[in-house]
C-alpha positions as CSV (number, residue, x, y, z in Angstrom):
1,M,0.0,0.0,0.0
2,Q,1.3,3.4,-0.9
3,L,0.9,6.1,1.7
4,Q,0.2,8.7,-1.0
5,T,-2.8,6.9,-2.4
6,A,-4.2,5.8,1.0
7,T,-6.8,7.6,3.1
8,W,-6.1,8.4,6.7
9,Q,-8.7,5.7,7.7
10,E,-6.7,3.1,5.8
11,V,-3.5,4.1,7.6
12,E,-5.3,3.8,10.9
13,S,-6.4,0.3,10.0
14,Y,-2.9,-0.6,8.9
15,L,-1.5,0.5,12.2
16,K,-3.7,-2.0,14.0
17,R,-1.7,-4.8,12.4
18,S,1.7,-3.2,11.8
19,S,3.8,-0.3,13.2
20,A,6.4,-0.6,10.4
21,I,6.8,1.5,7.3
22,I,9.2,1.7,4.4
23,I,10.8,5.0,3.3
24,P,12.7,4.8,0.0
25,I,15.5,7.3,0.0
26,G,17.9,8.2,-2.8
27,S,19.3,11.2,-4.7
28,T,18.9,13.4,-7.8
29,E,22.3,13.3,-9.5
30,Q,24.1,12.5,-12.8
31,H,24.6,8.8,-13.6
32,G,27.0,9.0,-16.5
33,P,26.2,9.1,-20.2
34,N,23.3,6.6,-20.2
35,G,21.9,6.6,-16.6
36,F,18.9,8.6,-15.4
37,I,19.5,11.5,-13.1
38,G,16.8,10.0,-10.8
39,T,18.5,6.6,-10.7
40,D,19.3,6.6,-7.0
41,A,15.7,7.5,-6.1
42,L,14.0,5.3,-8.7
43,C,15.8,2.1,-7.7
44,P,14.6,2.1,-4.0
45,Q,11.2,3.4,-5.1
46,V,10.5,0.6,-7.5
47,L,11.9,-2.0,-5.1
48,A,9.9,-0.6,-2.1
49,Q,6.7,-1.0,-4.2
50,G,7.6,-4.6,-4.9
51,I,8.4,-5.2,-1.2
52,G,5.0,-3.6,-0.3
53,E,3.2,-5.9,-2.7
54,T,5.0,-8.9,-1.4
55,T,4.7,-8.2,2.4
56,G,1.7,-5.9,2.7
57,A,4.0,-3.1,4.0
58,L,3.0,0.5,3.8
59,V,5.4,2.5,1.6
60,A,6.0,6.3,2.3
61,P,6.8,8.9,-0.4
62,T,10.4,8.7,-1.7
63,I,13.0,11.1,-0.4
64,S,14.3,11.9,-3.8
65,V,17.0,14.5,-3.1
66,G,20.0,13.4,-0.9
67,M,23.5,14.4,-0.1
68,A,25.1,14.7,-3.5
69,Q,27.3,17.9,-3.4
70,H,30.1,16.1,-5.3
71,H,27.9,15.7,-8.4
72,L,27.1,19.4,-8.8
73,G,29.6,19.7,-11.6
74,F,27.1,18.0,-13.9
75,A,23.9,19.6,-15.1
76,G,20.7,18.6,-13.3
77,S,22.2,17.3,-10.1
78,I,20.6,18.6,-6.9
79,T,21.9,18.3,-3.3
80,L,20.9,18.8,0.3
81,R,23.5,19.8,2.8
82,P,24.1,17.0,5.3
83,S,22.4,19.1,8.1
84,T,19.4,19.6,5.9
85,L,19.0,16.0,5.1
86,M,19.4,15.1,8.7
87,A,16.5,17.5,9.5
88,V,14.4,16.0,6.8
89,V,14.9,12.5,8.1
90,Q,14.3,13.5,11.7
91,D,11.1,15.4,10.9
92,Q,9.7,12.6,8.8
93,V,10.4,9.9,11.4
94,N,9.0,12.0,14.2
95,S,5.9,12.8,12.2
96,L,5.3,9.1,11.5
97,A,6.0,8.2,15.2
98,R,3.3,10.6,16.3
99,H,0.8,8.3,14.6
100,G,2.3,5.1,16.1
101,F,4.9,4.0,13.7
102,D,8.0,2.7,15.5
103,R,9.8,0.6,13.0
104,I,11.1,2.8,10.2
105,Y,12.9,1.0,7.4
106,F,14.8,3.3,5.0
107,L,15.6,1.6,1.7
108,N,18.6,3.5,0.4
109,G,19.7,4.0,-3.2
110,H,22.7,6.4,-2.7
111,G,26.0,5.7,-0.9
112,G,26.4,9.4,-0.2
113,N,23.4,9.3,2.1
114,I,24.8,6.6,4.5
115,A,26.8,8.7,6.9
116,T,24.2,11.5,7.1
117,V,21.2,9.3,7.6
118,T,23.0,7.2,10.2
119,A,23.8,10.4,12.0
120,A,20.1,11.4,11.8
121,F,19.2,8.1,13.5
122,S,21.6,9.0,16.3
123,E,19.9,12.3,16.8
124,I,16.5,10.6,16.9
125,Y,17.7,8.1,19.5
126,A,19.3,11.0,21.6
127,E,15.9,12.6,21.9
128,S,14.7,9.5,23.8
129,S,17.9,9.0,25.8
130,L,18.0,12.6,26.9
131,G,14.3,12.8,27.6
132,T,13.5,15.5,25.0
133,A,11.2,13.4,22.8
134,G,7.5,14.0,22.9
135,H,5.6,12.2,25.6
136,N,3.4,10.5,23.0
137,R,6.3,9.2,20.9
138,P,6.9,5.4,21.0
139,A,10.4,3.9,21.3
140,L,11.8,4.1,17.8
141,R,13.9,1.8,15.8
142,C,15.3,2.9,12.4
143,K,17.2,0.9,9.9
144,L,19.1,1.9,6.7
145,R,19.3,-0.8,4.1
146,N,21.2,-0.3,0.9
147,W,19.4,-2.2,-1.9
148,W,22.6,-3.3,-3.6
149,D,23.8,-5.0,-0.4
150,A,21.2,-7.7,-0.7
151,E,22.9,-11.1,-1.1
152,G,21.1,-12.0,-4.4
153,V,21.9,-8.6,-5.9
154,A,25.6,-9.0,-5.3
155,E,25.6,-12.5,-6.9
156,V,23.8,-11.3,-10.0
157,S,26.0,-8.2,-10.4
158,K,29.2,-10.2,-10.1
159,R,28.0,-12.9,-12.5
160,R,26.7,-10.5,-15.2
161,F,29.1,-7.6,-14.9
162,G,32.2,-8.6,-13.0
163,A,34.8,-5.8,-12.8
164,A,32.7,-3.6,-15.0
165,E,30.1,-3.1,-12.3
166,G,32.0,-0.1,-10.8
167,S,30.9,2.1,-7.9
168,H,28.9,4.9,-9.6
169,A,26.7,4.7,-12.6
170,T,26.9,1.0,-12.0
171,C,25.7,-1.6,-14.5
172,S,23.2,-2.9,-11.9
173,E,21.5,0.4,-11.0
174,V,21.2,1.4,-14.6
175,S,19.8,-2.0,-15.5
176,L,17.2,-1.8,-12.7
177,T,16.0,1.6,-13.9
178,Y,15.8,0.3,-17.5
179,F,13.6,-2.6,-16.3
180,A,11.3,-0.1,-14.6
181,Y,11.3,2.4,-17.5
182,P,12.1,0.5,-20.7
183,D,10.9,3.3,-22.9
184,F,13.8,5.4,-21.8
185,V,16.7,3.0,-22.4
186,K,19.7,4.8,-23.8
187,K,22.4,3.2,-26.0
188,V,25.7,5.1,-25.5
189,A,29.3,4.1,-26.3
190,M,31.6,4.5,-23.3
191,T,35.2,5.9,-23.7
192,P,37.1,4.3,-22.0
193,E,34.9,1.2,-21.7
194,I,35.6,1.0,-17.9
195,A,35.8,4.3,-16.2
196,P,38.7,5.2,-13.8
197,N,38.5,4.9,-10.0
198,G,39.6,7.4,-7.4
199,P,38.6,9.4,-4.4
200,I,35.6,11.7,-4.1
201,Y,36.0,15.3,-2.8
202,D,34.2,18.4,-4.0
203,A,32.3,18.9,-7.2
204,D,35.1,20.5,-9.3
205,D,37.5,17.8,-8.3
206,Y,35.0,15.1,-9.1
207,R,34.4,16.5,-12.6
208,R,38.1,16.6,-13.2
209,R,38.7,13.0,-12.2
210,F,35.6,11.5,-13.8
211,A,34.8,13.5,-16.9
212,D,31.6,11.6,-17.9
213,G,30.4,11.0,-14.4
214,R,31.2,7.2,-14.0
215,I,33.4,5.6,-11.4
216,G,34.9,2.3,-12.3
217,S,31.9,1.2,-14.4
218,N,30.8,0.3,-17.9
219,P,27.0,0.8,-17.8
220,A,26.8,0.2,-21.6
221,L,26.4,-3.4,-20.3
222,A,23.1,-2.5,-18.6
223,S,20.0,-4.2,-19.9
224,V,16.3,-4.6,-19.2
225,E,16.8,-8.3,-18.8
226,A,19.5,-7.9,-16.2
227,G,17.3,-5.3,-14.4
228,E,14.4,-7.8,-14.2
229,E,16.7,-10.4,-12.6
230,L,18.0,-7.9,-10.2
231,Y,14.5,-6.7,-9.3
232,N,13.3,-10.2,-8.5
233,V,16.2,-11.2,-6.3
234,A,16.2,-7.8,-4.6
235,V,12.5,-7.9,-3.8
236,R,12.9,-11.5,-2.5
237,D,15.8,-10.8,-0.2
238,L,14.8,-7.3,1.0
239,S,11.3,-8.5,1.8
240,R,12.8,-11.0,4.2
241,D,15.0,-8.4,5.7
242,Y,12.1,-5.9,6.1
243,L,9.8,-8.5,7.8
244,A,12.6,-9.5,10.2
245,F,13.1,-5.9,11.2
246,A,9.3,-5.2,11.4
247,Q,8.9,-8.1,13.9
248,E,11.9,-7.3,16.1
249,D,11.3,-7.2,19.8
């Protein structure tokens, strides 16, 4: 069930059987010559919908803009400051908690979010530990799960793409978005075939090191077929992970 298409009465009914909810979170940033700018938000969004259909979980609106300052050298990229993203995460969690949600499962599509979102969780827990949380707020548990860390996803990525998978504008994430949006598949030759690797600092340095936006990848190998396989194994494995979290004591 999607929160955005549910009524408040339906959410109240849902809370009688579950206090867990999925929040997809990603980023709006360049993904090389053939990847969608929305890749990091679209991947967790489509997977969360699949998990919701499999488990009956309620899925919140996707947080589509994340911590992506290092991509600002490429047209279309948008970022939030770490402090802003932390505030967004805290406000959303506390809003949901007011209604009785106490297991908040963030399905993440962007590595740049990890440190910031984890820090936001620490701020949320500090409110309880320091006694500053609202009296009507339940004890909260938050989890950040990167979709690409699912065991089945790693196996498929290694088998299909090997060393060409890379770490940004990866074959797997581009394939997953192609499966979800096959009408927008883009065929682009990569030069060099596999992009260079290196550290990430500010936007200007990133653009200098990685001229077309990729890091270590050859997303020309991406395909709808691979995306479908990745989708199926990810929904399978992440559904299990979500249910275990939702039922934690």
